[in-house]
C-alpha positions as CSV (number, residue, x, y, z in Angstrom):
1,M,-80.2,81.0,-8.3
2,G,-77.9,80.4,-11.3
3,W,-75.8,82.5,-13.6
4,G,-77.5,85.3,-15.5
5,R,-77.1,88.8,-16.8
6,S,-78.2,91.7,-14.7
7,E,-80.6,94.1,-16.2
8,H,-77.7,96.4,-17.2
9,T,-75.4,93.5,-18.3
10,P,-74.8,93.3,-22.1
11,D,-75.6,90.0,-23.9
12,L,-72.4,88.0,-24.2
13,R,-73.9,85.1,-26.1
14,P,-72.0,84.2,-29.3
15,R,-73.1,86.1,-32.3
16,G,-71.4,84.3,-35.2
17,S,-67.9,83.1,-35.5
18,G,-64.4,84.4,-34.8
19,N,-63.8,86.5,-31.6
20,D,-67.6,86.8,-30.8
21,A,-67.8,83.0,-30.4
22,R,-65.3,83.1,-27.6
23,H,-68.0,84.3,-25.3
24,A,-70.1,81.1,-25.5
25,A,-71.4,80.0,-22.2
26,A,-71.5,76.3,-23.0
27,T,-68.3,75.0,-21.4
28,A,-67.5,72.0,-19.3
29,A,-68.1,71.9,-15.6
30,F,-64.6,70.5,-15.2
31,S,-61.8,70.4,-17.8
32,A,-60.7,67.0,-19.1
33,T,-57.3,67.8,-17.6
34,S,-56.4,69.2,-14.2
35,N,-54.7,72.1,-15.8
36,P,-57.0,73.5,-18.5
37,T,-55.6,75.7,-21.2
38,P,-56.8,79.3,-20.7
39,R,-59.1,80.5,-23.4
40,A,-58.2,83.6,-25.5
41,H,-58.5,86.8,-23.6
42,G,-61.7,88.7,-23.8
43,P,-64.7,89.5,-21.7
44,P,-65.5,86.4,-19.5
45,C,-68.7,84.5,-19.5
46,F,-70.3,82.5,-16.7
47,V,-71.8,79.0,-16.7
48,P,-73.5,77.1,-13.9
49,P,-71.4,76.2,-10.9
50,S,-68.9,73.4,-11.4
51,L,-69.1,72.5,-7.7
52,T,-71.4,73.2,-4.9
53,S,-70.2,71.7,-1.6
54,S,-71.7,72.0,1.8
55,S,-69.7,72.1,5.1
56,P,-71.1,71.0,8.5
57,L,-69.7,74.3,9.9
58,P,-70.4,77.8,8.7
59,L,-67.8,79.1,6.4
60,P,-65.6,82.0,7.3
61,S,-66.9,85.6,7.3
62,P,-64.7,86.9,5.8
63,P,-64.1,83.3,4.6
64,S,-60.9,81.8,3.5
65,P,-61.1,79.7,0.4
66,S,-57.8,79.3,-1.4
67,L,-57.4,77.4,-4.6
68,E,-53.9,75.9,-4.8
69,P,-51.8,77.3,-7.7
70,D,-50.7,73.8,-8.8
71,T,-51.7,71.4,-11.5
72,Q,-53.5,69.2,-8.9
73,F,-56.8,70.7,-8.0
74,R,-57.1,71.3,-4.3
75,L,-59.1,73.8,-2.3
76,A,-58.5,74.9,1.3
77,I,-61.5,76.0,3.3
78,G,-61.5,77.6,6.8
79,S,-64.6,77.5,9.0
80,Y,-66.0,80.4,10.9
81,V,-67.5,79.6,14.3
82,E,-67.4,82.3,17.0
83,Q,-65.6,80.0,19.5
84,Y,-62.2,78.4,20.0
85,S,-62.8,75.2,18.0
86,N,-62.7,75.7,14.2
87,S,-61.3,73.6,11.4
88,V,-59.6,73.7,8.0
89,Q,-60.7,71.3,5.2
90,I,-58.8,70.3,2.1
91,I,-61.0,69.3,-0.9
92,K,-59.5,67.4,-3.8
93,R,-60.7,66.3,-7.1
94,R,-60.9,62.6,-8.0
95,A,-58.9,61.4,-10.9
96,Q,-60.9,61.0,-14.1
97,S,-60.4,58.9,-17.2
98,K,-60.5,60.5,-20.5
99,A,-63.9,58.9,-21.2
100,E,-65.3,60.2,-17.8
101,A,-63.9,63.7,-18.4
102,A,-65.5,63.8,-21.9
103,E,-68.8,62.6,-20.5
104,A,-68.7,65.3,-17.8
105,E,-67.9,68.0,-20.4
106,A,-70.8,66.9,-22.5
107,A,-73.2,66.9,-19.6
108,A,-72.0,70.4,-18.5
109,A,-72.3,71.8,-22.0
110,A,-75.9,70.4,-22.2
111,A,-76.8,71.9,-18.8
112,A,-75.3,75.3,-19.8
113,G,-77.1,75.3,-23.1
114,A,-80.4,74.5,-21.4
115,G,-79.9,77.4,-19.0
116,A,-79.4,75.3,-15.9
117,G,-79.4,77.3,-12.8
118,G,-76.8,75.7,-10.6
119,V,-76.5,72.4,-8.7
120,G,-76.9,71.4,-5.1
121,G,-75.1,69.0,-2.8
122,A,-71.5,67.8,-3.1
123,A,-69.8,67.4,-6.5
124,P,-69.4,63.7,-7.3
125,D,-65.8,64.1,-8.4
126,C,-64.5,66.0,-5.3
127,Y,-63.9,64.6,-1.9
128,L,-62.6,65.6,1.5
129,A,-58.8,64.8,1.5
130,A,-57.9,66.2,4.9
131,E,-59.4,68.1,7.9
132,F,-57.6,69.4,10.9
133,D,-58.4,71.6,13.9
134,H,-57.7,75.3,14.0
135,P,-57.9,77.5,17.1
136,Y,-60.3,80.3,16.4
137,P,-61.5,81.1,12.8
138,C,-58.9,81.7,10.1
139,T,-58.8,85.3,9.1
140,K,-57.0,84.2,5.9
141,I,-55.6,81.0,4.4
142,L,-53.2,80.6,1.5
143,W,-51.2,78.0,-0.3
144,N,-47.5,78.7,-0.8
145,P,-46.9,80.4,-4.1
146,E,-44.8,79.0,-6.8
147,H,-41.5,80.8,-7.4
148,E,-41.7,82.9,-10.5
149,G,-39.6,82.2,-13.6
150,A,-37.8,79.0,-12.7
151,A,-38.2,75.3,-12.1
152,S,-39.7,74.6,-8.7
153,S,-36.6,72.9,-7.3
154,A,-34.2,75.7,-8.4
155,A,-36.7,78.4,-7.7
156,A,-37.1,77.6,-4.0
157,G,-33.4,77.9,-3.4
158,G,-33.1,81.1,-5.5
159,G,-35.6,83.0,-3.4
160,G,-34.2,82.1,0.0
161,G,-32.9,85.6,0.8
162,G,-30.2,84.8,3.3
163,G,-29.4,81.2,2.9
164,G,-30.9,78.2,4.8
165,D,-33.0,75.4,3.4
166,P,-35.6,76.4,0.8
167,V,-39.0,76.5,2.4
168,A,-42.0,77.7,0.5
169,G,-40.9,77.1,-3.1
170,S,-40.3,73.4,-2.8
171,R,-42.7,72.1,-0.1
172,D,-46.4,71.7,0.0
173,L,-47.3,74.4,2.6
174,L,-50.4,76.2,3.8
175,A,-50.5,79.3,6.0
176,T,-53.3,80.5,8.2
177,T,-53.7,83.6,10.4
178,G,-55.9,84.2,13.4
179,D,-54.5,84.4,16.9
180,Y,-51.0,83.5,15.5
181,L,-49.4,82.8,12.1
182,R,-49.3,79.1,11.5
183,I,-47.5,77.2,8.7
184,W,-48.8,73.7,7.9
185,S,-47.3,71.0,5.7
186,L,-49.4,68.5,3.8
187,E,-48.2,65.1,2.8
188,E,-49.8,62.0,1.5
189,D,-51.3,59.9,4.3
190,G,-50.2,56.3,4.0
191,T,-52.8,55.1,6.5
192,G,-55.8,57.0,5.2
193,G,-56.1,55.6,1.7
194,P,-55.1,56.9,-1.8
195,G,-55.4,60.7,-2.1
196,Q,-55.7,61.4,1.6
197,L,-53.5,64.0,3.1
198,A,-52.0,64.5,6.6
199,A,-51.4,68.0,8.0
200,K,-48.5,68.8,10.2
201,K,-48.0,72.1,12.0
202,E,-44.5,73.3,10.9
203,A,-44.4,76.6,12.7
204,L,-46.4,78.9,15.1
205,L,-45.1,82.4,14.9
206,N,-45.8,85.3,17.3
207,N,-45.2,88.9,16.3
208,N,-45.0,90.0,20.0
209,K,-41.4,89.8,21.2
210,N,-42.4,90.6,24.8
211,S,-45.2,88.2,25.4
212,E,-46.2,84.7,24.6
213,Y,-49.6,86.1,23.5
214,C,-50.0,87.6,20.0
215,A,-52.3,90.5,19.0
216,P,-54.9,89.1,16.6
217,L,-53.7,89.0,13.0
218,T,-56.2,90.3,10.5
219,S,-54.7,89.2,7.3
220,F,-51.4,88.2,5.5
221,D,-49.9,87.8,2.1
222,W,-47.3,85.4,0.7
223,C,-44.6,87.0,-1.5
224,A,-45.0,85.3,-4.9
225,S,-41.5,86.3,-6.1
226,D,-39.8,85.1,-2.9
227,P,-41.9,82.3,-1.2
228,N,-39.7,82.5,1.8
229,L,-41.1,86.0,2.6
230,L,-44.6,86.4,4.2
231,G,-46.2,89.5,5.6
232,T,-48.8,89.7,8.3
233,C,-50.8,92.6,9.7
234,S,-52.4,93.1,13.1
235,I,-54.9,95.1,15.2
236,D,-51.8,96.4,17.1
237,T,-51.1,98.8,14.1
238,T,-48.1,96.8,13.0
239,C,-47.0,94.8,9.9
240,T,-44.5,92.0,10.3
241,I,-42.3,90.5,7.5
242,W,-41.4,86.9,8.2
243,D,-38.4,85.0,6.9
244,L,-39.6,81.4,6.6
245,T,-36.2,80.0,6.2
246,A,-35.5,80.7,9.9
247,N,-39.1,81.2,11.1
248,T,-38.2,84.6,12.5
249,A,-39.4,88.2,11.9
250,R,-37.2,90.0,9.5
251,T,-38.7,93.3,10.4
252,Q,-41.7,94.8,12.2
253,L,-43.0,98.3,11.7
254,I,-45.8,100.5,13.0
255,A,-47.6,100.8,9.7
256,H,-50.8,102.7,10.6
257,D,-52.3,105.0,13.2
258,R,-55.0,102.4,14.0
259,E,-55.7,98.7,13.3
260,V,-54.2,97.3,10.1
261,F,-56.8,95.2,8.2
262,D,-54.9,94.0,5.1
263,L,-51.5,93.6,3.5
264,A,-50.6,92.7,-0.1
265,W,-47.3,92.3,-1.9
266,S,-46.7,94.0,-5.2
267,K,-44.5,92.4,-7.9
268,G,-41.1,91.7,-6.5
269,P,-39.8,91.0,-3.0
270,H,-39.5,94.6,-1.8
271,T,-42.8,96.4,-2.1
272,F,-46.1,95.9,-0.3
273,A,-49.1,97.9,0.6
274,S,-51.5,97.9,3.6
275,C,-54.8,99.5,4.6
276,G,-56.6,99.8,7.9
277,A,-59.0,101.5,10.3
278,D,-57.3,104.9,9.8
279,G,-58.8,105.0,6.3
280,S,-55.5,105.1,4.4
281,V,-53.6,102.9,1.9
282,R,-49.9,103.0,2.4
283,M,-47.0,101.6,0.4
284,F,-43.7,100.4,1.9
285,D,-40.3,99.4,0.4
286,L,-38.3,97.0,2.5
287,R,-35.1,98.7,1.3
288,S,-36.2,102.0,2.8
289,L,-38.5,101.6,5.7
290,E,-37.8,105.0,7.2
291,H,-40.6,106.4,5.0
292,S,-43.9,105.2,3.6
293,T,-46.1,106.6,0.9
294,I,-49.8,107.3,1.5
295,I,-51.4,106.3,-1.7
296,Y,-55.0,107.1,-0.8
297,E,-57.2,108.3,2.1
298,S,-60.9,107.5,2.1
299,P,-63.5,110.3,2.5
300,N,-63.9,111.1,6.2
301,L,-61.1,108.6,6.9
302,E,-63.5,105.7,6.9
303,A,-61.9,102.3,7.6
304,L,-60.6,100.4,4.6
305,L,-61.1,96.6,4.9
306,R,-59.2,94.9,2.1
307,L,-56.8,95.7,-0.8
308,Q,-55.4,93.8,-3.7
309,W,-52.9,94.6,-6.5
310,N,-53.6,94.1,-10.1
311,R,-51.8,90.8,-11.0
312,Q,-50.8,92.0,-14.4
313,D,-50.1,95.7,-13.9
314,S,-48.6,96.6,-10.5
315,N,-49.5,100.3,-11.0
316,Y,-53.1,99.5,-10.0
317,L,-54.7,98.3,-6.9
318,S,-58.2,98.1,-5.4
319,T,-59.7,98.7,-2.0
320,F,-63.1,99.1,-0.3
321,Q,-64.4,100.5,2.9
322,V,-65.9,98.6,5.9
323,D,-69.6,98.4,5.2
324,G,-69.1,100.2,1.9
325,R,-71.0,99.3,-1.3
326,T,-68.3,100.5,-3.7
327,T,-64.8,99.4,-4.8
328,T,-62.2,102.0,-5.3
329,L,-59.5,101.6,-8.0
330,L,-56.2,103.4,-7.5
331,D,-53.2,104.2,-9.7
332,I,-50.1,104.6,-7.6
333,R,-48.6,107.0,-10.2
334,V,-51.5,109.3,-9.4
335,P,-51.9,109.1,-5.6
336,S,-54.8,110.4,-3.6
337,V,-57.3,110.4,-6.5
338,P,-59.2,107.2,-7.4
339,I,-59.2,106.5,-11.1
340,A,-62.6,104.7,-10.9
341,T,-65.3,103.7,-8.4
342,L,-67.2,100.5,-9.0
343,G,-70.8,100.4,-7.7
344,G,-73.4,97.8,-8.7
345,H,-73.9,96.3,-5.3
346,R,-77.0,96.8,-3.2
347,G,-75.2,95.5,-0.1
348,C,-71.8,95.7,1.5
349,V,-68.8,94.7,-0.6
350,N,-66.9,91.8,1.1
351,A,-64.3,90.7,-1.4
352,V,-62.5,91.7,-4.6
353,A,-60.3,89.7,-6.9
354,W,-58.4,90.8,-10.0
355,A,-58.3,88.4,-13.0
356,P,-54.9,86.6,-12.9
357,H,-54.7,86.6,-16.7
358,S,-56.1,90.0,-17.6
359,S,-55.2,93.5,-16.4
360,C,-58.6,94.9,-17.1
361,H,-61.0,92.5,-15.4
362,I,-62.0,92.4,-11.8
363,C,-64.6,90.6,-9.7
364,T,-66.4,92.0,-6.7
365,A,-68.8,90.2,-4.3
366,G,-71.0,91.3,-1.4
367,D,-73.9,91.0,0.9
368,D,-76.4,91.4,-1.9
369,S,-75.5,87.8,-3.0
370,Q,-74.0,89.0,-6.2
371,A,-70.6,88.3,-7.8
372,L,-69.9,91.0,-10.5
373,I,-67.2,91.0,-13.2
374,W,-66.2,94.4,-14.5
375,D,-64.4,95.3,-17.7
376,L,-62.0,98.2,-17.0
377,N,-60.8,98.8,-20.5
378,G,-60.4,102.5,-21.2
379,I,-60.3,103.8,-17.6
380,P,-59.8,106.5,-16.5
381,K,-61.1,108.1,-19.7
382,R,-64.1,105.9,-19.8
383,Q,-66.5,105.8,-16.8
384,I,-67.4,102.4,-15.6
385,S,-71.1,102.3,-14.6
386,D,-72.2,98.7,-15.0
387,P,-70.6,95.2,-14.7
388,I,-70.4,93.0,-17.8
389,L,-71.5,89.9,-15.9
390,A,-73.4,89.0,-12.7
391,Y,-73.9,85.8,-10.8
392,G,-76.6,85.5,-8.1
393,A,-75.9,83.2,-5.2
394,D,-78.3,81.9,-2.6
395,G,-76.8,83.9,0.2
396,E,-74.5,86.7,1.1
397,I,-71.2,86.1,-0.5
398,N,-68.5,86.5,2.1
399,N,-65.3,85.9,0.0
400,L,-64.1,84.9,-3.4
401,Q,-60.8,83.7,-5.0
402,W,-59.8,83.8,-8.7
403,N,-57.5,80.9,-9.3
404,A,-54.1,82.0,-10.5
405,R,-53.1,78.8,-12.2
406,N,-56.5,78.0,-13.7
407,P,-58.1,81.4,-14.5
408,D,-61.3,79.6,-15.6
409,W,-62.2,79.0,-12.0
410,I,-63.6,81.3,-9.3
411,S,-64.6,80.2,-5.8
412,I,-67.1,81.9,-3.7
413,C,-68.4,81.3,-0.1
414,Y,-71.9,82.0,1.3
415,R,-73.6,80.5,4.4
416,D,-72.2,77.0,4.8
417,R,-71.5,76.5,1.1
418,I,-68.7,77.0,-1.3
419,Q,-69.1,77.1,-5.1
420,I,-66.5,76.7,-7.8
421,L,-67.7,78.7,-10.8
422,R,-66.4,78.3,-14.3
423,V,-65.7,81.6,-16.2
């Protein structure tokens, strides 16, 4: 099934020139450069998938695709097999000449104009650059973030927070959670041919000080403003903040009354939020951990599975319940009361991603095989009843990522497939 409008979705085809023409669906499957220039802001439009790739193993549920926020296109994928042996794969894009890129853009534009409904098999300009074993499925996988507001070499040292060698801001790192927090480095593999990568485990971190065994970690987040800080959450009710310059826990706190399912940093290196099985969203400040703020409690205290901050406006965040069909939007300035509730799904919501370049667009995906993009302009005064765009996949969508560096790209996972979608 390809891109299309739901029965409630407005027609976003171009109607003339000027701003209306920005919504044309005929764009390239891949940009001619690895770092495409974002289009002018406005309601997004969908074109057929830029990449559909199959994996020999089922992809995670919740899966863990992570598009690297760098000029070189790379995608990290974690498998989901309910046994010890799992794996992580790194997908890279082959270098293209200008002529090849122009030919690809023309072919993609023609396919979009003809209403093509998606592609199958592996994309010809992408390849498997690395694969390494991972004990148990990854609950989450992330590339190290770029330090904000400085050159990469200087930024890494500036965010160290306590001295030591810069870690995450200057090195090519990947983090995964499952039974432990693992930090991996990726370097060019001189023996595997051009473009191949070799993975090396840099650290294995245990949040249990009294045992060699670690309570399973449900999720984590890497602090974008200080890449040497990383927070994990666990079924043992705790959140742990790690200092990656020393590979030690900076602090650990009992964050919830029951299992903690997700953690996310706000802007800056001090504030983060978490949600869990006790049905609450709580906000913490590392400068004052004696107290926390309960931002929201779900009806009947039903478990909350995931949360994410608005990337452009840190007053807003989103969350959704375990086995719930709606997404709740919160304003931390008005705690306890949602500013909006997004429906639209006929199955459980599994993933949510805010647009990295817009404060008023968000994408949700779920068991009904749909990825929906919502326009939040005007809330809370305007009620949001329908998405502006919908994509139908060929299976239940378990996870999605909206690329921060290239906001034209969204990745989704379903069954044993991952698709890169152009917005």
